[in-house]
MDAnalysis code that builds the backbone (N, CA, C; Angstrom):
import MDAnalysis as mda
import numpy as np

u = mda.Universe.empty(327, n_residues=109, atom_resindex=np.repeat(np.arange(109), 3), trajectory=True)
u.add_TopologyAttr("name", ["N", "CA", "C"] * 109)
u.add_TopologyAttr("resid", np.arange(1, 110))
u.add_TopologyAttr("resname", ["MET", "LEU", "LYS", "LYS", "GLN", "PHE", "LEU", "LYS", "THR", "LYS", "PRO", "VAL", "CYS", "LYS", "VAL", "THR", "PHE", "SER", "LEU", "PRO", "ALA", "SER", "VAL", "GLN", "GLY", "GLU", "SER", "VAL", "HIS", "LEU", "VAL", "GLY", "ASP", "PHE", "ASN", "GLU", "TRP", "SER", "GLU", "VAL", "SER", "MET", "PRO", "MET", "LYS", "ARG", "GLN", "LYS", "ASP", "GLY", "SER", "PHE", "THR", "LEU", "VAL", "ILE", "ASN", "LEU", "GLU", "LYS", "GLY", "LYS", "GLU", "TYR", "GLN", "PHE", "ARG", "TYR", "LEU", "VAL", "ASN", "GLY", "ALA", "GLU", "TRP", "HIS", "ASN", "ASP", "TRP", "GLU", "ALA", "ASP", "ARG", "TYR", "VAL", "PRO", "ASN", "PRO", "PHE", "SER", "GLY", "ASP", "ASN", "SER", "VAL", "VAL", "SER", "THR", "VAL", "ASP", "THR", "GLY", "GLU", "GLU", "SER", "ASP", "ASP", "GLY", "GLU"])
u.atoms.positions = np.array([
    [122.722, -26.666, 4.016],
    [122.141, -26.672, 5.335],
    [120.763, -26.028, 5.273],
    [119.850, -26.552, 6.031],
    [118.490, -26.032, 6.069],
    [118.167, -25.501, 7.457],
    [117.519, -24.356, 7.500],
    [116.991, -23.827, 8.751],
    [115.531, -23.503, 8.500],
    [114.652, -23.992, 9.393],
    [113.217, -23.804, 9.188],
    [112.603, -23.024, 10.334],
    [111.665, -22.136, 9.990],
    [110.863, -21.425, 10.977],
    [109.403, -21.565, 10.566],
    [108.609, -22.179, 11.440],
    [107.180, -22.326, 11.170],
    [106.475, -21.098, 11.744],
    [105.737, -20.393, 10.888],
    [105.071, -19.176, 11.301],
    [103.684, -19.479, 11.843],
    [103.360, -18.859, 12.978],
    [102.062, -19.108, 13.620],
    [100.906, -18.496, 12.851],
    [101.115, -17.327, 12.278],
    [100.011, -16.593, 11.670],
    [99.843, -16.833, 10.183],
    [100.737, -17.633, 9.587],
    [100.653, -17.901, 8.152],
    [100.861, -19.393, 7.909],
    [100.231, -19.934, 6.862],
    [100.384, -21.368, 6.575],
    [101.669, -21.663, 5.800],
    [102.766, -21.035, 6.223],
    [104.036, -21.223, 5.531],
    [105.154, -21.539, 6.510],
    [106.198, -22.084, 5.947],
    [107.429, -22.345, 6.678],
    [108.520, -21.528, 5.992],
    [109.200, -20.683, 6.756],
    [110.304, -19.902, 6.209],
    [111.545, -20.791, 6.239],
    [112.099, -21.098, 5.064],
    [113.233, -22.009, 4.966],
    [114.453, -21.248, 4.451],
    [115.548, -21.366, 5.198],
    [116.823, -20.796, 4.771],
    [117.665, -21.926, 4.193],
    [117.988, -21.815, 2.914],
    [118.850, -22.779, 2.227],
    [120.263, -22.208, 2.220],
    [121.256, -23.017, 2.597],
    [122.646, -22.551, 2.626],
    [123.559, -23.590, 2.009],
    [124.487, -23.108, 1.216],
    [125.516, -23.958, 0.620],
    [126.848, -23.442, 1.144],
    [127.674, -24.302, 1.752],
    [128.902, -23.837, 2.410],
    [129.942, -23.293, 1.427],
    [130.857, -22.494, 1.953],
    [131.919, -21.892, 1.144],
    [132.853, -22.935, 0.556],
    [132.862, -24.138, 1.126],
    [133.729, -25.201, 0.609],
    [133.330, -25.625, -0.810],
    [132.087, -25.326, -1.195],
    [131.659, -25.565, -2.572],
    [132.047, -24.331, -3.369],
    [133.041, -24.472, -4.215],
    [133.558, -23.337, -4.985],
    [132.624, -23.029, -6.146],
    [132.246, -21.770, -6.261],
    [131.402, -21.386, -7.376],
    [131.271, -19.888, -7.496],
    [131.046, -19.436, -8.723],
    [130.784, -18.026, -8.973],
    [129.305, -17.713, -8.797],
    [128.453, -18.702, -9.137],
    [127.014, -18.512, -9.000],
    [126.377, -19.809, -8.530],
    [125.317, -19.669, -7.735],
    [124.556, -20.823, -7.263],
    [123.074, -20.482, -7.372],
    [122.293, -21.421, -7.905],
    [120.843, -21.261, -7.981],
    [120.180, -22.401, -7.230],
    [119.095, -22.076, -6.532],
    [118.267, -23.076, -5.865],
    [117.227, -23.540, -6.876],
    [117.172, -24.852, -7.103],
    [116.310, -25.421, -8.138],
    [115.478, -26.536, -7.514],
    [114.156, -26.534, -7.726],
    [113.349, -27.593, -7.138],
    [111.889, -27.545, -7.530],
    [111.110, -28.401, -6.855],
    [109.666, -28.479, -7.093],
    [108.993, -27.114, -6.967],
    [109.441, -26.321, -6.006],
    [108.795, -25.057, -5.661],
    [108.972, -23.985, -6.739],
    [109.907, -24.179, -7.694],
    [110.049, -23.228, -8.800],
    [110.042, -23.936, -10.156],
    [109.411, -25.114, -10.169],
    [109.257, -25.927, -11.381],
    [110.606, -26.232, -12.035],
    [111.614, -26.420, -11.189],
    [112.968, -26.802, -11.605],
    [113.604, -25.769, -12.541],
    [113.236, -24.499, -12.327],
    [113.869, -23.421, -13.099],
    [115.325, -23.274, -12.644],
    [116.222, -23.260, -13.605],
    [117.647, -23.165, -13.298],
    [118.129, -21.721, -13.165],
    [117.220, -20.753, -13.294],
    [117.630, -19.349, -13.234],
    [116.775, -18.479, -12.303],
    [115.627, -18.953, -11.856],
    [114.685, -18.073, -11.149],
    [115.048, -17.788, -9.691],
    [115.918, -18.600, -9.083],
    [116.229, -18.397, -7.668],
    [117.734, -18.355, -7.414],
    [118.379, -17.234, -7.792],
    [119.807, -17.118, -7.501],
    [120.029, -16.972, -5.997],
    [121.077, -17.594, -5.506],
    [121.419, -17.503, -4.093],
    [122.438, -16.376, -3.909],
    [122.437, -15.778, -2.723],
    [123.306, -14.641, -2.450],
    [124.592, -15.106, -1.764],
    [125.730, -14.651, -2.299],
    [127.016, -14.987, -1.688],
    [127.182, -14.166, -0.404],
    [127.569, -14.845, 0.664],
    [127.808, -14.189, 1.948],
    [129.292, -13.822, 2.070],
    [129.618, -13.020, 3.063],
    [131.005, -12.586, 3.259],
    [131.957, -13.756, 3.473],
    [131.446, -14.852, 4.065],
    [132.309, -16.017, 4.335],
    [132.451, -16.941, 3.118],
    [131.825, -16.560, 1.992],
    [131.919, -17.358, 0.776],
    [130.791, -18.353, 0.579],
    [129.949, -18.523, 1.585],
    [128.798, -19.417, 1.460],
    [127.711, -18.711, 0.642],
    [126.690, -19.455, 0.256],
    [125.551, -18.911, -0.475],
    [124.282, -19.216, 0.309],
    [123.348, -18.249, 0.389],
    [122.088, -18.478, 1.097],
    [120.916, -17.888, 0.316],
    [119.745, -18.441, 0.610],
    [118.487, -17.926, 0.078],
    [117.377, -18.326, 1.034],
    [116.486, -17.389, 1.350],
    [115.347, -17.652, 2.221],
    [114.077, -17.588, 1.383],
    [113.250, -18.643, 1.469],
    [111.968, -18.643, 0.769],
    [110.883, -19.179, 1.702],
    [109.646, -18.816, 1.418],
    [108.501, -19.349, 2.153],
    [107.921, -20.518, 1.372],
    [107.736, -21.639, 2.060],
    [107.134, -22.819, 1.453],
    [105.873, -23.185, 2.226],
    [104.877, -23.671, 1.501],
    [103.621, -24.077, 2.125],
    [103.871, -25.182, 3.151],
    [103.225, -25.052, 4.304],
    [103.359, -26.062, 5.365],
    [102.728, -27.379, 4.950],
    [103.229, -28.465, 5.537],
    [102.615, -29.775, 5.377],
    [102.978, -30.501, 4.099],
    [104.065, -30.083, 3.445],
    [104.460, -30.714, 2.186],
    [105.934, -31.106, 2.229],
    [106.333, -31.861, 1.209],
    [107.740, -32.175, 1.002],
    [108.120, -31.672, -0.383],
    [109.309, -31.086, -0.473],
    [109.785, -30.510, -1.725],
    [111.154, -31.091, -2.068],
    [111.326, -31.491, -3.320],
    [112.627, -31.955, -3.796],
    [113.385, -30.746, -4.340],
    [114.702, -30.757, -4.150],
    [115.516, -29.646, -4.629],
    [116.974, -30.054, -4.766],
    [117.722, -29.207, -5.471],
    [119.176, -29.335, -5.592],
    [119.750, -27.942, -5.803],
    [121.055, -27.830, -5.642],
    [121.761, -26.589, -5.910],
    [122.484, -26.720, -7.245],
    [122.385, -25.700, -8.102],
    [123.080, -25.683, -9.384],
    [124.210, -24.653, -9.300],
    [125.447, -25.150, -9.346],
    [126.629, -24.303, -9.193],
    [127.224, -24.028, -10.577],
    [127.460, -22.742, -10.843],
    [128.060, -22.298, -12.113],
    [127.286, -22.782, -13.344],
    [125.995, -23.028, -13.190],
    [125.157, -23.443, -14.305],
    [125.438, -24.835, -14.832],
    [126.294, -25.603, -14.127],
    [126.689, -26.903, -14.667],
    [126.810, -28.017, -13.632],
    [127.136, -27.693, -12.392],
    [127.380, -28.720, -11.371],
    [126.193, -28.806, -10.407],
    [125.656, -30.012, -10.243],
    [124.537, -30.232, -9.321],
    [125.074, -30.697, -7.977],
    [124.560, -30.095, -6.891],
    [124.954, -30.468, -5.534],
    [123.707, -30.716, -4.708],
    [123.811, -31.682, -3.808],
    [122.752, -31.924, -2.834],
    [123.043, -31.170, -1.557],
    [122.037, -31.054, -0.719],
    [122.205, -30.514, 0.620],
    [122.392, -31.704, 1.541],
    [123.577, -31.864, 2.086],
    [123.881, -33.059, 2.880],
    [123.255, -33.025, 4.257],
    [122.510, -31.963, 4.574],
    [121.743, -31.919, 5.814],
    [120.240, -31.872, 5.520],
    [119.863, -32.318, 4.321],
    [118.444, -32.353, 3.948],
    [117.689, -33.339, 4.834],
    [116.372, -33.228, 4.828],
    [115.534, -34.117, 5.646],
    [115.604, -35.554, 5.153],
    [115.750, -35.735, 3.859],
    [115.940, -37.066, 3.281],
    [116.319, -36.894, 1.822],
    [116.488, -38.016, 1.115],
    [116.892, -38.003, -0.289],
    [116.016, -38.984, -1.062],
    [115.762, -38.666, -2.324],
    [115.010, -39.566, -3.193],
    [115.743, -39.679, -4.519],
    [115.701, -40.860, -5.139],
    [116.364, -41.024, -6.442],
    [115.727, -40.130, -7.499],
    [116.551, -39.600, -8.405],
    [116.016, -38.841, -9.529],
    [116.255, -39.625, -10.816],
    [115.650, -39.228, -11.927],
    [115.790, -39.997, -13.179],
    [117.144, -39.837, -13.867],
    [118.082, -39.125, -13.228],
    [119.386, -38.876, -13.852],
    [120.507, -39.616, -13.132],
    [120.180, -40.758, -12.535],
    [121.150, -41.608, -11.823],
    [121.770, -40.915, -10.614],
    [121.005, -40.095, -9.947],
    [121.469, -39.429, -8.736],
    [120.338, -39.328, -7.739],
    [120.516, -38.485, -6.760],
    [119.491, -38.254, -5.747],
    [119.138, -36.781, -5.699],
    [117.903, -36.502, -5.288],
    [117.476, -35.141, -4.984],
    [117.380, -35.004, -3.476],
    [117.699, -33.820, -2.978],
    [117.485, -33.507, -1.572],
    [115.995, -33.248, -1.362],
    [115.515, -33.490, -0.140],
    [114.111, -33.245, 0.195],
    [114.053, -32.389, 1.456],
    [113.224, -31.345, 1.417],
    [112.927, -30.554, 2.612],
    [111.458, -30.780, 2.943],
    [111.198, -31.083, 4.212],
    [109.833, -31.315, 4.680],
    [109.353, -30.098, 5.463],
    [108.123, -29.649, 5.147],
    [107.544, -28.541, 5.900],
    [106.394, -29.030, 6.776],
    [106.448, -30.303, 7.143],
    [105.485, -30.852, 8.093],
    [105.940, -30.403, 9.475],
    [105.093, -29.677, 10.173],
    [105.457, -29.130, 11.483],
    [105.366, -30.215, 12.546],
    [106.535, -30.654, 13.005],
    [106.591, -31.679, 14.049],
    [106.692, -31.061, 15.434],
    [106.738, -29.722, 15.488],
    [106.864, -29.042, 16.765],
    [108.311, -28.918, 17.233],
    [109.255, -29.458, 16.460],
    [110.655, -29.420, 16.860],
    [111.380, -28.155, 16.397],
    [110.861, -27.495, 15.380],
    [111.534, -26.326, 14.831],
    [111.082, -25.077, 15.581],
    [111.906, -24.034, 15.541],
    [111.593, -22.798, 16.228],
    [110.481, -22.054, 15.501],
    [109.769, -21.205, 16.236],
    [108.696, -20.412, 15.683],
    [108.974, -18.960, 16.028],
    [109.055, -18.107, 15.034],
    [109.394, -16.719, 15.308],
    [108.171, -15.868, 15.645],
    [106.978, -16.453, 15.639],
    [105.774, -15.772, 16.065],
    [105.213, -14.769, 15.075],
    [105.718, -14.744, 13.852],
    [105.172, -13.809, 12.852],
    [103.795, -14.215, 12.447],
])
């Protein structure tokens, strides 16, 4: 699940990435364009309900491809992503768009 906040005073969008507790895993990493597809640089934090979350700032006006890596071996998409694009491994990548359409909330930071 994705939650976006467009900041008025900065050219960034604060994006909360969440993977539900129904996806069983000991560890989850966020992997995508924004971290050069590093499988270790962005570990997600397990919440009390068993879900995993991570908040990052992404530059406004762009689209980023990403996936979740569970237990270092299983790739998962975000089924509430803005859209999907084929990847070279016979699957799809999730896409998050930081183009401000005025529909997302703004926290005024």
